[in-house]
C-alpha positions as CSV (number, residue, x, y, z in Angstrom):
1,M,-75.6,-3.1,-10.7
2,K,-74.2,-3.0,-14.2
3,I,-72.3,-5.9,-15.7
4,I,-70.2,-6.9,-18.7
5,S,-70.9,-10.2,-20.3
6,L,-68.2,-12.0,-22.3
7,F,-68.7,-15.1,-24.5
8,S,-72.4,-14.4,-24.1
9,G,-73.8,-17.1,-26.3
10,A,-77.6,-17.6,-26.2
11,G,-77.8,-15.6,-23.0
12,G,-78.4,-18.2,-20.3
13,L,-76.0,-16.6,-17.8
14,D,-77.1,-13.1,-18.8
15,Q,-80.8,-13.9,-18.3
16,G,-80.1,-15.4,-14.9
17,F,-78.3,-12.3,-13.8
18,E,-81.0,-10.0,-15.2
19,R,-83.6,-12.0,-13.1
20,A,-81.5,-11.3,-10.1
21,G,-81.6,-7.6,-10.7
22,F,-78.4,-6.9,-12.7
23,E,-78.2,-4.8,-15.8
24,I,-76.2,-6.1,-18.8
25,V,-74.6,-3.0,-20.3
26,F,-72.1,-4.7,-22.7
27,A,-72.0,-8.1,-24.3
28,N,-69.6,-9.8,-26.6
29,E,-70.2,-12.8,-28.8
30,Y,-68.1,-13.7,-31.9
31,D,-70.3,-16.6,-33.3
32,K,-72.5,-15.0,-35.9
33,A,-75.0,-17.9,-35.7
34,I,-76.0,-16.6,-32.3
35,W,-76.1,-12.8,-32.8
36,E,-79.8,-12.7,-33.7
37,T,-80.8,-14.9,-30.8
38,Y,-79.0,-12.6,-28.4
39,R,-80.4,-9.4,-29.9
40,A,-83.9,-10.8,-29.8
41,N,-83.7,-11.4,-26.1
42,F,-81.6,-8.5,-25.0
43,P,-82.7,-5.7,-27.3
44,T,-81.3,-2.8,-25.1
45,T,-77.9,-4.4,-24.5
46,H,-75.0,-3.3,-26.7
47,L,-73.7,-6.5,-28.5
48,D,-70.1,-6.3,-29.7
49,T,-69.6,-9.0,-32.3
50,R,-65.8,-8.8,-32.7
51,S,-63.4,-11.3,-31.4
52,I,-62.6,-10.5,-27.8
53,T,-58.9,-10.1,-28.9
54,A,-60.0,-7.1,-31.0
55,I,-61.7,-5.3,-28.2
56,A,-59.6,-2.4,-26.8
57,E,-59.8,-1.4,-23.2
58,S,-61.2,1.9,-24.3
59,D,-64.2,0.2,-25.8
60,L,-65.3,-1.2,-22.5
61,P,-67.8,0.6,-20.2
62,K,-67.5,0.9,-16.4
63,A,-69.2,-2.0,-14.7
64,D,-69.8,-3.5,-11.3
65,G,-69.4,-7.1,-12.5
66,L,-67.9,-9.3,-15.2
67,I,-69.4,-12.6,-16.2
68,G,-68.7,-15.2,-18.9
69,G,-67.6,-18.7,-19.8
70,P,-64.5,-18.8,-22.0
71,P,-64.8,-21.5,-24.7
72,C,-64.6,-24.9,-23.0
73,Q,-63.7,-27.4,-25.7
74,S,-60.0,-27.2,-24.9
75,W,-60.6,-28.4,-21.3
76,S,-63.3,-31.0,-22.1
77,E,-62.8,-34.5,-20.8
78,A,-64.4,-35.7,-24.1
79,G,-62.2,-33.6,-26.3
80,A,-58.5,-33.3,-27.2
81,H,-57.5,-32.1,-23.8
82,R,-55.2,-29.4,-25.1
83,G,-56.2,-26.9,-22.4
84,I,-54.2,-23.7,-22.1
85,E,-52.0,-24.7,-25.0
86,D,-55.0,-24.5,-27.3
87,E,-55.9,-21.1,-28.8
88,R,-59.4,-21.3,-27.3
89,G,-58.0,-22.2,-23.9
90,Q,-55.9,-19.0,-24.1
91,L,-59.1,-16.9,-24.2
92,F,-59.0,-17.2,-20.5
93,F,-56.2,-14.6,-20.6
94,E,-58.4,-12.2,-22.6
95,Y,-60.9,-12.5,-19.8
96,L,-58.2,-11.6,-17.4
97,R,-57.2,-8.7,-19.6
98,V,-60.7,-7.3,-19.4
99,L,-60.9,-7.9,-15.7
100,K,-57.7,-6.1,-15.1
101,H,-58.9,-3.0,-17.0
102,V,-62.4,-2.8,-15.7
103,K,-61.7,-3.7,-12.1
104,P,-65.3,-4.6,-11.3
105,R,-66.6,-5.4,-7.8
106,F,-66.9,-9.0,-8.7
107,F,-66.5,-11.5,-11.5
108,L,-67.9,-15.0,-12.4
109,A,-66.2,-17.4,-14.8
110,E,-67.8,-20.8,-15.8
111,N,-66.1,-23.8,-17.4
112,V,-66.4,-27.6,-17.8
113,S,-65.4,-30.0,-15.1
114,G,-62.3,-31.1,-17.2
115,I,-60.5,-27.9,-16.2
116,V,-59.9,-29.4,-12.7
117,S,-58.8,-32.8,-14.0
118,S,-55.3,-33.9,-13.1
119,R,-54.3,-33.1,-16.7
120,H,-55.2,-29.5,-16.5
121,L,-55.2,-28.7,-12.8
122,G,-51.7,-27.1,-12.8
123,A,-52.8,-24.6,-15.6
124,F,-56.1,-23.9,-13.8
125,E,-54.3,-23.1,-10.5
126,K,-52.0,-20.7,-12.4
127,I,-55.2,-18.9,-13.7
128,L,-56.6,-18.8,-10.1
129,R,-53.3,-17.1,-9.0
130,R,-53.7,-14.6,-11.8
131,F,-57.1,-13.7,-10.5
132,T,-55.8,-13.3,-7.0
133,A,-52.9,-11.2,-8.2
134,L,-55.4,-8.8,-9.8
135,G,-56.8,-8.1,-6.4
136,Y,-59.7,-10.5,-5.8
137,E,-60.7,-12.9,-3.1
138,V,-61.3,-16.0,-5.2
139,S,-63.7,-18.9,-4.5
140,H,-64.1,-21.9,-6.9
141,K,-66.1,-25.1,-6.8
142,L,-67.2,-28.0,-9.0
143,L,-71.0,-27.8,-9.0
144,N,-73.8,-29.9,-10.5
145,A,-76.6,-27.8,-11.9
146,A,-79.1,-30.5,-10.8
147,D,-78.5,-29.4,-7.2
148,Y,-79.7,-25.9,-8.1
149,G,-83.1,-26.3,-9.7
150,V,-82.0,-27.6,-13.1
151,P,-83.5,-30.9,-14.4
152,Q,-80.1,-32.0,-15.7
153,D,-76.9,-33.5,-14.5
154,R,-74.5,-30.9,-15.6
155,E,-71.2,-30.5,-13.8
156,R,-69.4,-27.2,-14.2
157,V,-66.6,-25.3,-12.4
158,I,-67.6,-21.9,-11.2
159,V,-65.1,-19.3,-10.2
160,V,-66.2,-16.2,-8.3
161,G,-64.0,-13.3,-7.3
162,I,-64.9,-10.4,-5.0
163,R,-62.6,-7.4,-5.1
164,S,-60.3,-7.5,-2.1
165,D,-61.1,-4.0,-0.9
166,L,-64.7,-5.0,-0.3
167,N,-63.5,-7.4,2.4
168,R,-65.9,-10.2,1.4
169,V,-65.4,-13.8,0.5
170,F,-68.1,-15.5,-1.7
171,E,-69.6,-18.7,-0.5
172,F,-71.7,-20.8,-2.9
173,P,-75.5,-21.1,-2.4
174,D,-77.0,-24.1,-0.6
175,Q,-78.4,-26.9,-2.7
176,V,-82.1,-27.2,-3.2
177,A,-84.0,-29.8,-1.2
178,D,-85.9,-31.3,-4.1
179,R,-84.5,-31.9,-7.5
180,V,-86.5,-30.9,-10.6
181,T,-87.3,-33.9,-12.9
182,L,-87.7,-34.4,-16.6
183,R,-91.4,-34.8,-16.0
184,D,-91.4,-31.3,-14.4
185,A,-89.6,-29.8,-17.3
186,I,-91.0,-31.4,-20.4
187,G,-93.9,-33.6,-19.3
188,G,-97.1,-32.9,-21.2
189,M,-95.5,-31.3,-24.2
190,P,-97.0,-32.3,-27.5
191,S,-95.0,-34.3,-29.9
192,P,-92.4,-32.3,-31.8
193,M,-91.9,-32.1,-35.6
194,A,-89.2,-34.3,-37.1
195,N,-86.5,-32.5,-39.1
196,P,-84.4,-34.7,-41.4
197,S,-82.0,-31.9,-42.4
198,L,-79.0,-30.5,-40.6
199,S,-79.0,-27.4,-42.7
200,T,-82.6,-26.1,-42.3
201,T,-85.1,-25.2,-39.6
202,M,-88.9,-25.6,-39.4
203,R,-90.8,-22.4,-39.1
204,G,-94.3,-21.6,-37.9
205,L,-94.4,-24.3,-35.2
206,A,-97.0,-24.1,-32.5
207,I,-94.2,-24.2,-30.0
208,A,-91.2,-22.4,-31.4
209,N,-88.1,-24.6,-31.9
210,H,-90.0,-27.8,-31.0
211,E,-88.3,-29.8,-33.7
212,Y,-85.8,-32.7,-33.4
213,L,-83.1,-33.9,-35.7
214,V,-83.8,-37.2,-37.5
215,G,-80.9,-39.3,-38.5
216,G,-78.6,-42.2,-37.6
217,F,-76.8,-42.7,-34.3
218,S,-73.0,-43.1,-34.2
219,S,-71.2,-46.0,-32.6
220,M,-70.1,-43.6,-29.9
221,F,-73.7,-42.6,-29.1
222,M,-74.7,-46.3,-29.0
223,S,-71.9,-47.1,-26.5
224,R,-74.0,-45.9,-23.6
225,N,-77.6,-45.9,-22.5
226,R,-79.0,-42.5,-23.6
227,V,-82.4,-42.6,-22.0
228,R,-83.1,-41.2,-18.6
229,P,-86.6,-42.0,-17.1
230,W,-89.2,-39.3,-16.3
231,A,-88.5,-39.2,-12.6
232,R,-84.8,-38.4,-12.9
233,Q,-82.7,-35.5,-14.4
234,S,-81.6,-35.5,-18.0
235,F,-78.1,-36.4,-19.1
236,T,-76.0,-33.3,-19.9
237,I,-77.4,-31.3,-22.8
238,Q,-74.5,-31.1,-25.3
239,A,-73.7,-28.7,-28.1
240,G,-73.9,-31.4,-30.8
241,A,-77.3,-32.1,-32.4
242,R,-76.4,-35.8,-32.9
243,H,-75.5,-36.1,-29.2
244,A,-78.8,-34.9,-27.8
245,P,-80.3,-37.3,-25.2
246,L,-83.2,-39.5,-26.1
247,H,-86.8,-38.7,-25.0
248,P,-87.7,-40.3,-21.6
249,S,-90.8,-42.0,-23.1
250,A,-88.5,-44.6,-24.7
251,P,-87.4,-47.7,-22.7
252,T,-83.9,-47.9,-21.3
253,M,-81.5,-49.1,-24.0
254,E,-80.2,-52.7,-23.7
255,K,-76.5,-53.5,-23.2
256,I,-75.3,-56.2,-25.6
257,G,-71.6,-55.9,-25.2
258,E,-68.6,-53.9,-24.0
259,D,-69.4,-50.3,-24.7
260,K,-72.3,-51.4,-27.0
261,F,-76.0,-50.8,-26.5
262,R,-79.1,-51.2,-28.7
263,F,-82.7,-50.0,-28.8
264,V,-85.2,-52.5,-27.4
265,V,-86.2,-54.8,-30.3
266,G,-89.7,-54.0,-31.5
267,K,-89.6,-50.6,-29.8
268,E,-87.2,-48.9,-32.2
269,S,-89.8,-46.3,-33.3
270,S,-90.1,-44.9,-29.7
271,Y,-86.5,-43.6,-29.7
272,R,-86.0,-40.0,-30.8
273,R,-83.7,-37.2,-29.9
274,L,-85.0,-34.4,-27.6
275,S,-86.2,-31.4,-29.6
276,V,-84.4,-28.1,-29.5
277,R,-87.1,-26.6,-27.3
278,E,-87.1,-29.6,-25.0
279,C,-83.4,-29.1,-24.6
280,A,-84.0,-25.4,-23.9
281,R,-86.5,-26.3,-21.2
282,I,-84.1,-28.7,-19.6
283,Q,-81.6,-25.8,-19.6
284,T,-84.3,-23.8,-17.8
285,F,-84.9,-21.3,-20.6
286,P,-88.5,-20.1,-20.6
287,D,-90.5,-20.7,-23.8
288,S,-90.5,-16.9,-24.2
289,H,-86.7,-17.0,-24.9
290,Q,-86.4,-16.7,-28.6
291,L,-84.0,-19.1,-30.4
292,V,-83.2,-17.6,-33.9
293,Y,-81.4,-19.9,-36.3
294,D,-81.5,-21.1,-39.9
295,R,-80.0,-24.5,-39.2
296,I,-81.3,-26.9,-36.6
297,I,-77.7,-27.8,-35.7
298,D,-77.1,-24.2,-34.6
299,G,-80.2,-24.4,-32.4
300,Y,-78.8,-27.5,-30.6
301,K,-75.3,-25.9,-30.4
302,M,-76.4,-22.6,-28.8
303,I,-78.5,-24.4,-26.2
304,G,-75.9,-27.0,-25.4
305,N,-73.2,-24.3,-24.8
306,A,-75.4,-22.2,-22.6
307,V,-75.4,-21.9,-18.8
308,P,-78.8,-23.0,-17.4
309,V,-80.8,-19.9,-16.5
310,E,-82.0,-21.2,-13.1
311,F,-78.4,-22.1,-12.2
312,A,-77.2,-18.7,-13.2
313,F,-80.0,-17.0,-11.3
314,R,-79.1,-18.7,-8.0
315,L,-75.4,-17.8,-8.4
316,A,-76.3,-14.3,-9.3
317,K,-78.6,-13.8,-6.3
318,Q,-75.9,-15.0,-4.0
319,I,-73.4,-12.6,-5.5
320,R,-75.9,-9.8,-5.3
321,D,-76.4,-10.4,-1.6
322,C,-72.7,-10.6,-1.1
323,V,-71.5,-7.5,-2.9
324,G,-74.7,-5.6,-2.0
325,G,-73.9,-5.6,1.7
326,R,-75.4,-8.7,3.3
327,K,-72.9,-10.9,5.0
328,S,-72.5,-13.4,7.8
329,A,-70.8,-12.8,11.1
330,T,-68.2,-15.4,10.4
331,E,-64.8,-13.9,9.5
332,R,-61.6,-15.4,8.2
333,S,-59.2,-15.6,11.1
334,G,-56.8,-12.7,11.4
335,R,-57.9,-10.9,8.2
336,G,-61.3,-9.4,9.1
337,I,-62.8,-10.6,5.8
338,A,-66.5,-11.6,6.1
339,R,-67.9,-14.7,4.4
340,C,-71.1,-14.0,2.4
341,S,-73.8,-16.5,3.1
């Protein structure tokens, strides 16, 4: 089945869908710092680099599915909370515009957990009603990627719609029995190279992108423990280089006051940020996935904004089985609509 990818980024969502057997026929990404990364990993996919607002309906190919995560900063619980009033929040309506024109068999939209907070819930419910009005049976749920084979606590809202004439309702996949740990993901990796510059990258590394940013830590960063042990899942991989979690070989930070932590005295040298490649592995990107950038901060940013590949794959596989014909015998009362399972 052919799909259109919007807000494609480094291609985590796209790679998960490709693994599940889908073909990406059209992708859109406006951030020029990501273009070469996308092209390196999806050489046969047409990448449109314009703003989505500049893409006319006539530019879009026919497709069976539409996927993408409209920019999430407006909805973030750590941000300014402007939501739909923010220009970036309004990009959700561009996603709706494309959906209305293409009329694919299904769509998937991904966003941060803040979109279902009390502050934004009303606006989010209006968006859901818009999806329904376009002729889709809509399912949405707040999921933690750690429950789906990703070694990271990462809560995201997933919205899936199945075109109403298919008479299917999407149900989210079951959680995995055993969680993947930090040791599973990055244990045994050699030490990375230290990079003291925000504006450069280190080339020719034995493991591509296995470099970490050196520099001070803000008071906000030091307001919490930032070390997770080997046997657990990572903290959320964020888009900011200075907010990357610390490597699990370091001891747990010590609390010394209200919203104030410190590195264990005498052990300060054991604290370092995760490398770009370690973050990529925690996001379940294979080492074969090329990350092309000139500035290390762009490497951290594209990985932090991505959808974990394994998470995307499990959702894509469930969608494939649903729209591809497999369904349970359970039907929604009085409507004859089968629930996919």
